[in-house]
C-alpha positions in Angstrom: 0.0 0.0 0.0 1.3 3.4 -0.9 0.2 7.0 -0.1 0.5 9.4 -2.9 -1.8 12.4 -2.5 -0.7 15.3 -0.4 -3.2 16.2 2.4 -4.5 19.6 3.3 -4.0 20.6 6.9 -7.2 18.8 8.1 -7.5 15.7 5.9 -5.5 12.5 5.7 -3.7 11.4 2.5 -5.5 8.9 0.3 -4.0 5.4 0.5 -3.9 3.9 -2.9 -4.1 0.1 -3.1 -3.6 -2.4 -5.8 -5.5 -5.6 -6.5 -2.7 -7.6 -4.9 -3.4 -5.7 -1.6 -6.9 -7.1 -1.3 -8.5 -7.6 1.1 -7.8 -4.1 2.5 -8.0 -3.6 6.2 -7.4 -0.7 8.6 -5.2 -0.1 10.5 -2.7 -1.4 7.9 0.3 -3.6 8.6 2.6 -0.6 8.9 0.4 1.6 11.0 2.2 3.1 14.1 1.1 1.7 17.5 -0.5 5.0 18.5 -3.0 4.9 15.7 -4.4 1.4 16.4 -8.1 0.7 16.5 -10.1 -2.5 16.0 -9.3 -4.1 12.6 -12.0 -3.4 10.0 -12.0 -4.6 6.4 -12.5 -1.8 3.8 -14.7 -2.5 0.8 -13.0 -0.7 -2.1 -13.9 -3.1 -4.9 -17.5 -2.0 -5.5 -17.0 1.8 -5.8 -13.2 2.0 -6.1 -12.8 3.9 -2.8 -13.9 3.8 0.8 -13.3 5.4 4.2 -12.4 3.7 7.5 -15.3 4.1 9.9 -12.9 4.5 12.9 -10.2 6.9 11.8 -11.5 8.2 8.5 -8.5 7.0 6.4 -9.4 7.2 2.7 -8.6 4.1 0.6 -8.7 4.1 -3.2 -8.1 1.4 -5.8 -5.4 2.6 -8.2 -6.5 3.5 -11.7 -6.3 0.6 -14.1 -6.3 -2.1 -11.4 -8.3 -5.2 -12.4 -9.8 -7.2 -9.6 -10.4 -10.8 -10.4 -12.8 -13.0 -8.6 -14.5 -10.2 -6.6 
């Protein structure tokens, strides 16, 4: 998972994910200990993007990614 967008002063950066990263969950595997909350799976396949209900992190499927079997 990679972050690419630069955030404004109040919003978090969008976390772009690839098909190989599915299923997406938050907090991610590299999240710092201070940001932990209960693990929740994020559904990005249907609309291409989704928000974490706990921390508001924005996840988005990278352009051109093809998801097979979902």
